[in-house]
Every structure is written in structure tokens, then in C-alpha cells.
C-alpha positions in Angstrom: 111.0 72.3 60.2 109.9 75.6 60.4 106.8 74.3 62.2 109.1 72.5 64.6 111.0 75.7 65.2 107.8 77.6 66.0 106.6 74.9 68.4 110.0 75.0 70.4 109.8 78.8 70.4 106.1 78.9 71.4 106.9 76.3 74.2 109.9 78.2 75.6 108.0 81.6 75.7 105.0 79.5 77.6 107.7 78.2 80.0 109.1 81.7 81.0 105.8 83.2 81.7 104.9 80.3 83.7 108.2 80.3 85.8 107.7 84.2 85.9 104.5 84.0 87.7 105.6 82.5 91.1 108.4 84.3 91.3 106.7 87.8 90.6 104.1 86.9 93.1 106.6 86.1 95.9 108.6 89.4 95.1 105.3 91.3 95.4 104.5 89.4 98.7 107.9 90.1 100.2 108.1 93.7 99.2 104.6 94.6 100.2 104.7 97.5 102.7 101.8 98.3 105.1 101.0 101.4 106.8 99.4 102.0 110.0 99.6 105.5 111.8 103.2 106.9 111.6 104.7 103.7 110.5 105.4 101.6 107.5 105.8 98.0 108.3 106.1 94.5 106.5 104.7 91.4 107.9 107.8 88.9 108.9 107.6 85.3 107.6 106.2 83.8 110.9 103.2 85.9 110.3 102.8 87.0 113.9 105.3 89.9 114.1 106.5 92.8 111.8 109.5 94.8 110.7 109.3 98.6 110.9 110.4 99.7 107.5 109.6 103.8 107.6 108.6 106.7 109.9 105.8 109.2 108.8 105.3 111.2 112.0 106.4 114.4 113.1 109.3 113.5 115.2 110.1 114.8 118.6 110.5 112.2 121.4 108.8 109.4 120.3 108.0 105.5 121.8 107.5 103.1 119.0 104.9 100.9 119.4 105.4 97.3 120.7 102.5 95.8 118.3 100.9 97.0 115.2 97.8 95.6 113.9 97.8 92.9 116.5 101.4 91.7 115.5 104.5 92.3 117.6 107.2 94.7 116.5 110.4 92.3 116.7 112.6 94.0 114.0 113.6 97.8 113.2 114.6 97.6 109.6 117.2 98.7 107.5 117.1 102.8 107.3 114.0 102.8 108.9 114.6 106.0 110.3 117.7 107.0 108.5 118.0 111.0 108.0 115.1 111.6 110.0 116.2 115.2 111.2 113.0 115.9 113.4 113.6 113.0 116.0 115.0 114.1 119.4 114.4 110.7 121.3 113.4 107.2 120.8 112.2 104.5 123.1 112.1 101.1 121.3 109.7 98.8 123.2 110.4 95.2 125.0 110.3 92.3 122.3 112.4 94.1 119.5 115.4 92.0 118.9 116.9 93.4 116.0 118.1 96.8 115.1 119.3 96.3 111.4 121.9 98.3 109.7 121.6 102.0 109.0 118.3 102.3 111.3 118.9 105.5 112.9 121.6 106.8 110.7 122.6 110.7 110.7 119.7 111.4 112.8 121.3 114.3 113.8 118.7 115.9 116.9 118.4 112.6 118.8 119.7 113.1 122.3 118.7 109.8 123.7 117.8 106.4 123.0 116.4 103.9 125.3 117.3 100.1 124.1 115.2 97.1 125.8 116.6 94.2 127.4 115.2 91.8 124.6 117.9 93.2 121.6 120.4 90.8 120.3 121.7 92.3 117.3 122.7 95.9 116.7 123.4 96.5 113.0 126.4 98.1 111.4 125.9 102.0 111.4 122.7 101.7 113.3 123.1 105.1 115.0 126.1 106.5 113.3 126.3 110.3 112.8 123.7 110.7 116.0 125.9 113.6 116.9 123.5 114.9 119.7 123.3 111.7 121.2 124.6 111.9 124.6 124.6 108.3 126.6 123.7 104.6 125.5 123.4 101.4 127.6 123.9 98.2 125.5 121.6 95.6 127.2 123.0 92.2 128.1 121.4 90.2 125.8 123.5 91.8 122.7 126.0 89.4 121.3 127.3 91.6 118.6 127.6 95.5 118.2 128.0 96.0 114.1 130.7 97.8 112.7 130.6 101.8 113.0 127.2 101.4 115.0 128.1 104.4 116.7 130.8 106.1 114.7 130.9 109.8 114.7 128.5 110.3 117.6 130.4 113.2 118.6 128.4 114.2 121.8 128.1 110.6 122.9 130.1 111.0 126.6 128.9 108.2 128.5 128.4 104.5 127.5 127.6 101.4 129.4 127.9 97.7 127.9 126.3 95.0 130.0 127.9 91.8 130.4 126.8 89.3 127.9 128.2 91.1 125.0 131.0 89.4 123.4 132.3 91.0 120.2 132.5 94.9 119.4 132.8 94.9 115.5 135.2 97.5 113.6 134.8 101.4 114.1 131.9 101.1 116.6 132.7 104.0 118.6 135.1 105.6 116.0 135.2 109.4 116.2 132.9 109.7 119.3 135.1 112.6 120.3 133.2 113.3 123.8 133.7 109.5 125.4 135.8 110.2 128.2 135.9 106.4 129.7 134.6 103.2 129.0 134.7 99.8 131.0 134.2 96.7 128.8 132.6 93.7 130.4 133.9 90.4 131.0 132.1 88.8 128.2 134.2 90.6 125.3 136.6 88.2 123.4 137.7 90.8 120.7 137.8 94.6 120.2 138.1 94.8 116.4 139.7 97.4 114.0 139.2 101.1 114.8 136.8 100.7 117.5 137.8 103.8 119.6 139.9 105.5 116.5 140.1 109.1 116.9 138.1 109.2 120.4 140.3 112.3 121.3 138.5 112.9 124.8 139.1 109.2 126.0 141.5 109.2 129.1 140.9 105.4 130.3 139.8 102.1 129.2 139.3 98.8 131.4 140.1 95.9 129.2 139.0 92.6 130.8 141.6 89.6 130.7 139.0 87.9 128.6 139.9 89.9 125.4 142.5 87.9 123.3 142.8 90.4 120.5 142.7 94.0 119.7 142.4 95.0 116.0 144.7 97.4 114.1 143.8 101.3 114.5 141.8 100.3 117.6 142.7 103.0 119.6 144.4 105.3 117.2 144.5 109.0 117.6 143.0 108.6 121.4 145.3 111.8 122.2 144.0 112.1 125.8 144.4 108.4 126.6 147.0 108.3 129.6 147.0 104.9 130.8 145.7 101.5 129.5 146.3 97.8 131.0 146.4 95.3 128.3 144.9 91.9 128.9 147.2 88.8 129.9 145.8 86.7 126.8 146.6 89.2 124.3 148.9 87.6 121.4 150.0 90.7 119.5 150.1 94.3 119.5 148.8 94.9 115.8 149.6 97.8 113.4 148.8 101.1 114.6 146.7 100.1 117.6 147.7 102.9 119.9 149.3 105.3 117.1 148.8 108.8 117.8 148.1 108.3 121.7 150.3 111.2 122.6 149.2 111.4 126.2 150.0 107.9 126.9 153.0 107.9 129.3 153.7 104.1 130.0 152.9 100.8 128.8 153.4 97.2 129.7 153.6 94.4 127.1 151.9 91.2 128.6 154.1 88.1 128.6 151.8 86.5 126.1 152.3 88.9 123.0 154.8 87.7 120.6 154.9 90.3 118.1 154.6 94.4 118.4 153.4 95.1 115.1 154.4 97.9 112.4 153.8 101.5 113.9 151.6 99.9 117.2 153.1 103.1 119.2 153.8 105.5 116.5 153.8 109.2 117.5 153.2 108.4 121.0 155.2 111.8 122.0 154.3 111.4 125.8 155.7 107.6 126.1 158.2 107.8 128.5 158.3 103.6 129.8 157.7 100.6 127.8 158.0 97.4 129.5 158.4 94.4 126.7 157.1 91.2 127.8 159.5 88.2 128.1 158.1 86.2 125.1 158.0 89.1 122.4 159.9 87.7 119.4 159.6 90.4 116.8 159.7 94.5 116.9 158.4 95.5 113.4 158.6 98.5 111.5 158.1 101.9 113.2 156.8 100.2 116.3 157.9 103.2 118.7 158.3 105.8 115.6 158.9 109.5 117.2 158.1 108.5 120.7 160.5 111.2 121.6 160.1 111.0 125.1 161.0 107.4 125.6 164.0 107.3 127.9 164.9 103.7 128.0 164.5 100.7 126.4 165.2 97.1 127.7 165.1 94.0 125.0 164.4 90.7 126.5 166.1 87.6 125.6 163.2 86.6 123.3 163.7 89.2 120.6 164.9 87.7 117.3 164.0 90.5 115.1 164.1 94.3 115.4 163.4 96.4 112.2 165.9 99.2 111.4 163.3 101.7 112.0 161.3 100.5 114.7 162.9 103.2 117.3 163.3 105.8 114.5 162.7 109.3 116.2 163.3 108.4 119.8 165.0 111.3 120.5 164.9 111.2 124.2 166.8 107.8 124.8 169.2 107.7 127.3 169.7 104.0 128.0 169.4 100.9 125.9 170.1 97.4 127.3 169.8 93.7 125.9 169.0 91.0 128.2 171.6 88.3 128.6 171.0 85.2 126.7 169.5 87.1 123.7 171.0 85.0 120.9 170.5 87.7 118.0 171.4 90.9 119.9 173.4 92.5 123.1 174.3 95.6 124.5 178.0 94.4 125.3 180.4 96.4 127.8 177.2 98.5 128.8 177.6 100.3 125.6 174.0 101.7 125.8 173.2 100.6 122.3 171.5 97.3 120.3 174.4 95.6 118.4 173.2 92.9 116.2 175.6 90.1 116.7 177.9 88.6 113.9 177.0 85.5 112.1 177.8 83.4 109.1 175.6 84.5 106.1 176.0 83.1 102.6 179.2 81.3 103.9 180.9 84.5 104.9 181.5 86.1 108.0 179.1 88.9 108.8 180.7 91.2 111.9 178.3 92.5 114.5 176.6 95.8 113.9 175.3 98.7 115.9 171.7 99.5 114.7 170.6 101.7 117.7 172.3 104.2 119.9 171.3 106.8 122.3 172.8 109.9 124.0 175.2 107.6 126.3 176.1 105.5 123.6 179.9 104.3 123.7 180.7 102.4 120.3 182.4 99.2 121.5 186.0 98.8 120.6 185.9 94.8 121.0 188.1 93.9 117.9 189.5 90.9 118.9 191.1 87.7 117.0 190.7 84.0 117.2 193.5 81.4 116.1 192.0 79.6 113.1 194.5 77.1 112.1 198.2 76.5 112.6 198.6 79.8 114.4 197.0 82.2 111.9 194.9 84.5 113.7 191.6 86.2 112.1 189.2 88.6 113.1 186.5 87.4 115.5 183.0 87.0 113.8 181.5 89.1 116.5 183.3 92.0 116.7 181.5 95.2 116.2 182.8 96.4 112.6 179.5 98.3 111.3 177.2 101.3 112.2 173.9 101.5 110.6 171.3 103.1 112.7 170.7 106.2 114.4 172.4 107.5 117.7 170.0 109.9 119.0 170.9 112.8 121.4 174.8 112.1 121.3 177.0 115.5 121.5 180.5 114.0 121.3 181.3 110.6 119.1 184.4 108.8 118.7 184.5 106.2 115.7 187.0 103.3 116.8 189.5 101.6 114.8 187.1 98.6 114.4 184.6 100.4 112.4 184.7 99.5 108.7 181.5 100.2 107.5 179.1 103.2 108.2 176.1 102.6 106.1 173.6 105.1 107.7 173.3 106.9 111.2 172.7 110.6 110.2 169.4 112.2 111.2 169.3 115.3 109.7 171.4 117.6 107.2 173.0 121.1 107.1 173.6 123.3 104.1 176.6 125.6 103.4 178.1 127.0 100.2 179.3 123.6 99.0 176.0 121.7 99.4 174.6 119.7 102.0 176.2 117.8 105.1 174.3 114.5 106.7 174.8 115.1 110.2 173.6 113.9 113.7 171.3 116.3 115.4 173.0 117.9 118.4 176.3 116.3 117.9 178.9 119.1 118.2 182.4 116.7 117.8 183.0 113.7 115.9 186.5 111.8 115.6 187.7 108.8 113.9 190.4 106.8 115.8 194.1 106.5 114.2 194.6 103.3 112.8 190.9 103.0 111.2 191.4 101.5 107.7 188.3 102.8 106.0 187.8 106.4 107.7 189.6 109.5 109.0 188.7 112.9 110.2 191.7 114.6 109.1 192.6 118.2 109.7 190.4 118.1 112.8 187.3 118.6 110.5 184.8 117.3 112.9 183.8 114.6 110.0 183.8 111.2 108.9 185.7 110.9 105.7 185.9 107.7 103.9 190.0 107.7 103.3 190.2 105.7 99.9 187.4 107.7 98.0 188.0 111.2 100.2 184.3 111.4 100.5 182.6 113.0 103.3 180.4 110.1 104.9 178.6 112.4 107.9 179.3 115.3 110.1 178.2 117.3 112.8 177.1 121.1 113.7 181.2 122.1 113.6 182.3 120.2 110.7 184.7 122.2 108.2 185.1 120.3 105.2 189.0 120.1 104.1 189.7 120.8 100.3 190.7 117.5 99.5 187.4 115.9 100.6 184.6 115.4 98.1 181.6 116.9 99.1 178.2 114.4 98.7 
């Protein structure tokens, strides 16, 4: 038995040695790095071409050789020139097809790079942090520009992308703060996440109709962008796509768009005019948050969902309309507000709700009744009975008798000796109509009081709290 165990152990050890020998040999061959003049390189699998893997020269403005030891240079390898601080210019020869990831990463003194027409792929971070690079032309044979390829090239002001490039990966020109304008070729099918994020000097972009998708944060923080025409085939405005574009004054959402996603235009403080396409179905959370210059909005008949915070902080609103035929919302009687229509929910009637108002809003007093059975009348389901959203810019507000529930519409607070008063910014006078079954504005207090509990619900700049009222 002992002899058998020894034989098995010896056989196993021999097997491990035998299998390790070819593996070791292949690793050594694959990792073999050669040197010729200023360049380190490896021979590619075809035996006829090489990959440059390192640079040993003194820098300056260099021209990379097209051949090394009689073999064509076809690839600039990963991190080959990374962190090389003495390079000022680079000419890459014809025949090179691939620039791998990080190839020229953080070469801070490069001012120019010449790419050959033979290039097909530019890897991720290939030229990122080349902070003095001023211009670049992407040749027509390039199909994909890798993620963050030119990110943080803060002096890059002139970019030409030739016809033929089909995809721009995420973050390619992120934080290129000197870039002022760019025209994308008709071959582009998509602009991925954060492609132009924080390009603070970008004033104009030409996007061809071939583009079907624009990723999240694609133009976020482009604070100088004044105008942009969106492609007709675009299916959605993604999250944060144009957030922080504070100079953007108008936007037209194409007819093909179905969703304006969360925070798509957040903090676009200069945005005055928005045209929402006739096929938009969803307007998500904070889509137009803090678009304080927005003067009016028109909700098309196609919209079936508007998040309660979609227009939060749009304090400049003066006109709000909803298209006839919208099954979910209306702006009845020219009320200048978004009203969510009443419905049956969980076998109960839910009355209509005012979800957004503006300085010209009039709360509808449309309580009406219908005959249910045997002459018995019941309040019509579509009567407005709830306030649940901000009413921006209004100076005088009357709460009609049909309002039975105020969930929230205050936008600020005022403090006094007794505590704080929730209020609408700019509101000077507030009254509750006689006959309201839930609320009152007793003693000319300029506030809304919940009658049964004697609780202050909301006030204004001129509110005086009666002694009978419980302070929140």
C-alpha cells in the first residue's frame, strides 16, 4: 500500500512538471519584449508585425516608425507611452490599426497628435489627460472611440470626426472644457453616457438623424450650450442628459420620444421654451427641476404619467395647458394648471387633483353632481377636490368650497415666535371660500386652517395666526 501511494505521488508530480513546461514556454514567448532604438516592442502572432509596448527616447515631437526590424508596426500597445511627460507631439504612421487603452494616458505636454487613415480602433483612456492637446481628427476607418478616450483634455478646442465612425463610447470627451463646437457624422448611431459631460465651453452640437440613442449625462454640465436639435429617431431623453445646461433657452422633444426621464433637464435655469412631442407618455421625476425661466408648458394628449416633482422649482411658469383628448390630465376652464382627472381606484371614487399651478392659476370651482339612482345625487367623480402640488408665483389664492384635501403645495417656510409657517413663496393673500367643509380662513388670518382640528395648514407672507389655531 505504501509503495502504491509513493508511485501515485511520483506520477502526479511528473504530470505537473510536464504540463508546466509548455505553459511556461508559451508565457515566456508571449511576454518576450524586445528593444530597437527608442522603442520596446513585441512580435505579433502573425510574425510579420509588431506592437509597440514602450518608449525609451528623450521625447519632444516624435514620429513613430512604420517598421521595426523589418516588421510593420500595427498596434500601439496598452500604456505604451503612459505618463511620458517629455512628449510634445506624436505622428502615428500609416499601417497602425489599433491604439490600445491608456496608450498616451496623462502625457500632459502633447499639443498635437496625427492619426493615420489606417486606424480602426481607439481604446479607452487612450489620450485622456493630455491636457495640452489642442485638436484631433478622427479618421474615417475608426468604428469605435473607446470610453473616456479624450477625457480631461482640457485644451482640446477643435475635434473633427470623419464619416464612418459609428459609436462614441461613454465619457469620450468628458471635461474637455475648451471644446466649443462639434459636428457628428451621419454614420453615428449612438452617443453613450457622459460623452460630453462638463464640456463647459460647448455652445453648439450638430447631431445627425442617424442617432437613435443618447446616454445618461451625455451633455450634463455643458453650461454654455445654447441650442441643440435632437434627432428625429430618438426614442427617449435619458436621465440627466441635459442637466446643468444653464444657457440652453429652448428645446423641442421629437415626436418619436416616449419618455422624458428623471432629471433630464434639471437645473437648466435659462430654459424658457419647451415643446413636448406628441408621443411622449412619461414625464419622470425632476425632469425639469429648477428650470426657473420656463414660462409655459403644454402637455400633449399622449402623456399618461407626470411625476409630482417633474416641474418642481419652475417658478417662472405663467401658462399651463393640457391638450384636449388627454385621458389622464386636463386644464379645464382655462385654469392654468395640471389637473389629474378623477378615477375609480380600489372600488372607490378618487376626485380630481390639482398637481401643478402657476402665477395665473385659478383653482376650478367645478363641483357638480350626477344622478346615481332613484333621484339620489352624488358628487361627480371628476370634480377637483384635492390640492397636491406647488402653485408657483401666485400672489393671491382663493381655496374654493370644493377642495376637501390639501396634501402639499407650500414651497417655503416663514418663522415667527410661535414656530414656522409653511407658505407659498410670493403669496400675499389667501382665503378659503365660505361653505368649505374642511378648511377656513377665520378672522381674516390669511391662512388655511383645518376647521375640525384647528390646525394651520399653510399660510402666506401676511399670515396672522389666530389664538384658536394650533401651530404646526
